[in-house]
GUNURO-734236 format. One record per residue (C-alpha): residue number from 1; x, y negated, z negated; residue in one letter. Coordinates in steps of 0.02 Angstrom, whole numbers, plus 50000, padded with zeros to 5 digits. Each point is the difference from the previous one (the first is absolute). Example, Ala and Ser with C-alpha at 12.3 -4.5 7.8 and 13.67 -1.06 7.14 Angstrom:
2
  doke     px     py     pz  bake
     1  50615  50225  49610     A
     2  50069  49828  50033     S
//
This chain:
392
  doke     px     py     pz  bake
     1  49703  53506  49263     M
     2  50088  50168  50015     P
     3  49924  50146  49906     E
     4  50067  50009  49824     T
     5  50067  50176  50001     G
     6  50174  50053  49943     P
     7  50077  49933  50162     A
     8  49945  49822  49956     S
     9  50149  49989  49883     I
    10  50104  49971  50157     V
    11  49926  49827  50028     W
    12  49935  49951  49828     T
    13  50167  50020  49909     A
    14  50096  49883  50118     P
    15  49855  49875  49993     A
    16  50006  49991  49810     I
    17  50191  49987  50004     L
    18  49987  49853  50121     L
    19  49867  49919  49888     A
    20  50114  50021  49849     S
    21  50144  49914  50090     L
    22  49890  49856  50058     L
    23  49934  49959  49827     I
    24  50174  50023  49926     A
    25  50069  49872  50125     W
    26  49856  49884  49957     G
    27  50034  50012  49813     A
    28  50188  49985  50022     E
    29  49976  49841  50102     S
    30  49865  49927  49887     A
    31  50108  50009  49843     Q
    32  50096  49845  50058     F
    33  49841  49895  50005     F
    34  49898  50073  49858     I
    35  50060  50093  49845     A
    36  50078  50168  50042     Q
    37  49895  50084  49866     S
    38  49840  49926  50073     F
    39  50051  50059  50174     A
    40  50030  50174  49928     L
    41  49828  49999  49919     A
    42  49922  49965  50172     I
    43  50110  50136  50075     L
    44  49950  50124  49865     A
    45  49815  49966  50024     W
    46  50011  50029  50188     M
    47  50106  50156  49978     Q
    48  49872  50079  49884     T
    49  49857  49982  50125     L
    50  50009  50188  50041     P
    51  49991  50044  49815     E
    52  49851  49883  49978     F
    53  49917  50083  50151     A
    54  50024  50176  49930     V
    55  49936  49952  49827     E
    56  49851  49904  50073     A
    57  49946  50153  50099     V
    58  50013  50111  49845     L
    59  49904  49873  49894     A
    60  49864  49977  50132     W
    61  49970  50187  50008     H
    62  50009  50006  49808     Q
    63  50136  50132  50000     Q
    64  50047  49960  49821     T
    65  50115  50151  49974     P
    66  50113  49935  50140     F
    67  49998  49813  49958     L
    68  50128  50010  49861     L
    69  50096  50140  50087     A
    70  50040  49888  50148     N
    71  50029  49842  49897     L
    72  50115  50080  49872     T
    73  50092  50100  50132     G
    74  50033  49841  50100     A
    75  50061  49903  49848     L
    76  50114  50139  49941     R
    77  50067  50020  50176     L
    78  50044  49814  50011     L
    79  50097  50005  49836     T
    80  50068  50177  50004     G
    81  50063  49998  50179     I
    82  49990  49818  50057     G
    83  50107  49921  49864     W
    84  50137  50134  50007     P
    85  49998  49993  50191     M
    86  50037  49813  49994     I
    87  50149  50028  49885     Y
    88  50063  50145  50107     L
    89  49988  49903  50164     A
    90  50095  49852  49926     A
    91  50129  50114  49917     A
    92  50037  50094  50161     L
    93  50023  49841  50101     V
    94  50107  49922  49863     H
    95  50110  50155  49991     R
    96  50020  50002  50190     K
    97  50047  49815  50006     R
    98  50113  49986  49848     T
    99  50048  50177  49950     G
   100  49945  49962  49821     T
   101  49848  50062  49903     P
   102  49844  49893  49982     F
   103  49953  50012  49817     R
   104  49841  49896  49987     R
   105  49879  49883  50088     I
   106  50004  49827  49921     H
   107  49839  49899  50004     L
   108  49983  49811  50012     E
   109  49913  49893  49868     D
   110  49844  49974  50105     Q
   111  49976  50189  50008     H
   112  49957  49995  49815     S
   113  49823  49950  50053     V
   114  49974  50170  50081     Q
   115  50082  50094  49856     V
   116  49895  49913  49867     V
   117  49850  50000  50118     G
   118  49999  50190  49999     L
   119  49969  50004  49813     L
   120  49825  49923  49994     A
   121  49913  50125  50117     P
   122  50087  50144  49910     L
   123  49929  49942  49834     V
   124  49826  49989  50076     Y
   125  50022  50171  50082     A
   126  50019  50069  49824     L
   127  49829  49924  49960     V
   128  49926  50090  50151     I
   129  50083  50161  49942     Y
   130  49929  49984  49824     L
   131  49821  49966  50055     K
   132  50010  50131  50141     A
   133  49910  49896  50131     S
   134  50022  49861  50127     V
   135  49859  49874  50024     N
   136  49964  49829  50075     L
   137  50060  49908  49845     F
   138  50168  50087  50018     D
   139  50003  49944  50181     A
   140  49974  49820  49944     L
   141  50139  50008  49870     V
   142  50125  50081  50118     L
   143  49961  49875  50139     T
   144  50029  49858  49876     A
   145  50168  50075  49950     I
   146  50053  50007  50183     Y
   147  49939  49822  50031     A
   148  50102  49938  49853     G
   149  50152  50093  50068     Y
   150  49979  49917  50170     L
   151  49980  49828  49922     I
   152  50167  50019  49909     V
   153  50085  50062  50159     L
   154  49933  49853  50100     S
   155  50090  49879  49882     K
   156  50173  50071  50037     L
   157  50118  49910  50119     P
   158  50052  50076  50168     P
   159  50169  50081  50029     E
   160  50153  49892  50033     E
   161  50040  49977  50184     E
   162  50179  50063  49987     E
   163  49934  50179  50008     G
   164  49935  49978  50177     I
   165  50162  50060  50081     E
   166  49977  50169  49913     D
   167  49837  50033  50092     L
   168  49983  50119  50146     E
   169  49978  49927  50175     L
   170  49809  49994  50007     I
   171  49963  49922  49828     P
   172  50148  49881  50021     R
   173  49930  49944  50168     T
   174  49830  49971  49920     I
   175  50072  49900  49854     V
   176  50105  49888  50115     L
   177  49855  49965  50119     S
   178  49911  49830  50002     P
   179  49866  49988  49865     R
   180  49843  50029  50109     P
   181  50078  50150  50087     R
   182  50068  50067  49835     R
   183  49829  49994  49917     I
   184  49920  50083  50153     A
   185  50130  50140  50005     L
   186  49989  50037  49812     I
   187  49809  50002  50012     T
   188  50011  50112  50154     L
   189  50114  50124  49910     C
   190  49878  50014  49854     F
   191  49844  50004  50111     A
   192  50062  50128  50127     V
   193  50081  50108  49866     G
   194  49844  49998  49891     G
   195  49886  50037  50149     A
   196  50110  50146  50054     L
   197  49996  50074  49824     I
   198  49811  49977  49988     Y
   199  49966  50079  50170     L
   200  50127  50141  49982     T
   201  49976  50051  49818     A
   202  49845  50108  50027     K
   203  50064  50099  50152     P
   204  50169  50018  49915     F
   205  49916  50071  49844     L
   206  49887  50112  50106     S
   207  50149  50070  50095     S
   208  50086  50041  49835     L
   209  49841  50081  49935     M
   210  49992  50107  50156     A
   211  50181  50051  49975     L
   212  49961  50041  49817     A
   213  49858  50115  50052     V
   214  50114  50088  50124     V
   215  50132  50020  49863     A
   216  49870  50062  49873     G
   217  50032  49861  49873     I
   218  49864  49990  49863     P
   219  49887  49846  50001     A
   220  50054  49934  49829     F
   221  50186  50017  50041     V
   222  49970  49912  50165     F
   223  49901  49856  49921     I
   224  50128  49976  49859     Q
   225  50163  50020  50096     W
   226  49982  50007  50190     I
   227  49874  49858  50022     A
   228  50104  49879  49891     P
   229  50154  50038  50105     V
   230  49900  49940  50150     V
   231  49920  49850  49915     S
   232  50163  49943  49918     E
   233  50102  50022  50160     F
   234  49998  49812  50041     P
   235  50079  49958  49830     E
   236  50131  50136  50020     M
   237  50047  49939  50174     A
   238  50010  49815  49951     S
   239  50098  50030  49840     T
   240  50126  50109  50090     F
   241  50019  49859  50127     Y
   242  50038  49877  49858     F
   243  50107  50118  49894     A
   244  50119  50050  50139     R
   245  50080  49826  49993     T
   246  50051  50025  49816     V
   247  49969  49814  49964     T
   248  49819  50033  50045     G
   249  49983  50140  49872     A
   250  49924  49886  49865     P
   251  49871  49939  50127     M
   252  49963  50180  50048     A
   253  49977  50050  49819     L
   254  49885  49852  49967     M
   255  49900  50047  50155     N
   256  49967  50168  49915     M
   257  49959  49918  49833     V
   258  49879  49882  50088     S
   259  49916  50151  50078     S
   260  49988  50082  49829     N
   261  49917  49844  49928     I
   262  49884  49989  50150     N
   263  49939  50178  49975     Q
   264  49987  49990  49810     W
   265  49886  49847  50020     T
   266  49909  49974  50165     L
   267  49994  50182  50053     L
   268  49926  50060  49836     I
   269  49883  49848  50001     A
   270  49935  50048  50172     M
   271  49946  50175  49946     L
   272  49848  49957  49890     P
   273  49947  49866  50124     V
   274  49993  50120  50148     V
   275  49931  50138  49888     F
   276  49859  49886  49939     S
   277  49956  49943  50177     I
   278  49991  50182  50054     S
   279  49892  50043  49848     A
   280  49880  49857  50036     G
   281  50032  49910  49835     G
   282  50128  49969  49862     P
   283  50083  50165  49958     A
   284  50146  50059  49895     S
   285  50128  50128  50059     I
   286  50022  50131  49863     P
   287  50171  50078  49969     L
   288  50007  50179  49940     D
   289  50141  50067  49889     A
   290  50105  50051  50150     E
   291  49985  49828  50081     Q
   292  50041  49916  49835     Q
   293  50159  50104  49988     L
   294  50050  49954  50178     E
   295  49973  49816  49958     L
   296  50097  50011  49838     L
   297  50147  50085  50086     M
   298  50004  49863  50131     T
   299  49993  49864  49866     I
   300  50145  50085  49910     G
   301  50106  50004  50158     Q
   302  49961  49818  50041     A
   303  50038  49945  49822     L
   304  50169  50087  50002     L
   305  50041  49924  50169     A
   306  49951  49826  49940     M
   307  50109  50019  49844     L
   308  50147  50049  50111     F
   309  49983  49830  50086     L
   310  49985  49898  49840     V
   311  50187  49963  50007     N
   312  49977  49941  50182     M
   313  50092  50145  50081     E
   314  49973  50179  50055     L
   315  50148  50112  49961     A
   316  50045  50158  50096     W
   317  49954  50113  49855     W
   318  49830  49916  49979     E
   319  49958  50027  50184     A
   320  50061  50180  49986     S
   321  49894  50033  49845     L
   322  49843  49930  50080     L
   323  50027  50114  50150     F
   324  50044  50155  49897     A
   325  49844  49992  49891     V
   326  49889  49963  50151     W
   327  50077  50146  50096     L
   328  49970  50120  49855     A
   329  49815  49960  49986     Q
   330  49979  49998  50191     F
   331  50078  50173  50019     V
   332  49895  50070  49857     L
   333  49842  49922  50073     S
   334  50017  50097  50163     V
   335  50048  50166  49918     V
   336  49850  50120  49990     P
   337  49934  49991  49822     S
   338  49901  50162  50005     A
   339  50081  50160  49942     G
   340  50130  50053  49873     P
   341  50179  49940  49986     G
   342  50092  49851  49928     L
   343  49989  49896  50160     L
   344  49811  50018  50009     S
   345  49988  49955  49815     L
   346  50104  49843  50029     L
   347  49892  49957  50151     A
   348  49845  50007  49887     R
   349  50070  49914  49846     E
   350  50135  49879  50061     N
   351  49900  49838  50005     R
   352  49980  49971  49813     P
   353  50186  50032  49974     Y
   354  50055  49887  50142     I
   355  49881  49865  49939     T
   356  50074  50017  49826     G
   357  50176  49991  50073     L
   358  49961  49835  50087     Y
   359  49936  49923  49837     F
   360  50144  50070  49896     V
   361  50124  49924  50123     L
   362  49903  49837  49997     S
   363  50006  50000  49810     G
   364  50187  50028  50007     F
   365  50021  49851  50117     E
   366  49893  49892  49886     L
   367  50108  50051  49852     L
   368  50157  49955  50098     R
   369  49924  49830  50039     M
   370  49958  49966  49817     F
   371  50176  50053  49949     L
   372  50076  49882  50128     G
   373  50067  50138  50114     R
   374  49887  49947  50144     R
   375  49981  49813  50025     K
   376  49820  49943  50038     P
   377  50064  49877  50131     Q
   378  49841  50013  50104     A
   379  49896  49922  49860     F
   380  50127  49861  49972     H
   381  50009  49963  50188     A
   382  49810  50003  50013     F
   383  49984  49878  49854     A
   384  50124  49883  50085     A
   385  49905  50011  50165     I
   386  49837  49965  49909     W
   387  50073  49844  49918     R
   388  50083  49937  50157     Q
   389  49875  50039  50139     H
   390  49831  50052  49928     V
   391  49964  49896  49845     R
   392  50036  49827  50079     P
//
């Protein structure tokens, strides 16, 4: 394997891009034979392999100050950049094709499972925040939440076949192939894509770390912002691939939501397991006040984003707001906090205010829902799906 210096980015970046396309083609083809949401859950799990690898290394070496930095940075990146990027890609293509603005992404009824499914791990994340630790019991609860989520997804019906003509050449060819060849090709897409991500993630991360050292980027900033850009690259590539078709924008958005659920459950659950194995026995990961604040800010952002989807759509102003607040806290996080001046003061003190802003906005959205200004369609659609497909 080539040495993982800065130059390795030349081969690792294209390899991860190819892997992202392969697993996206696999998921896009599989949605016609299993539920789309279940296919997206598989896709999301494979895409987050690099993030799991980064967090596993940090947990094994018991680098507790960096564990939450990387996790929260990755989650805020997915929601603060990923969701708005999906809307922007779809809006640009729609404007180019029709000359009219694209106001909102409309979700389908089955997507209510992901929207509602995001709520349970967020509630439990608040429990973790309040007790300021993550242990093996938390891992068990979070794994059970994810298992329940997968069980519900597995009950959903596959997509209707009339959407096949909208597929690109490669996934359409796979879908129209005879059954044995189709199964083999879908499996091959997932297997090769997953193997490429697994084999390339570490050298890709190492090359970025080498570049960070050359650029003089501090370790914490790198772990919280640069490493997640690398580890979340497969999601970004796949979702852009889906979103550029406009009609695929809901699938792209649910791919991101599936990744969010995956990381709020399985990724957090993995940490105390690896940490305990490294420690030689059951061990709890303590969270200091700074880590608690990072976690609470991320919960606030995810709660606001989930409430935006309660009416089964993402409007242009909602995507813009998610990006604007993320951008503000990102810029302030990389500004030097030492020294006098207003900017340095904001760099030191911004996190409690931004966290408060997320929860104030979430409270406003809840008030709108109770007043009937925002329809909780996701809960109604989920209840209908439960009655029709799960309860029988």
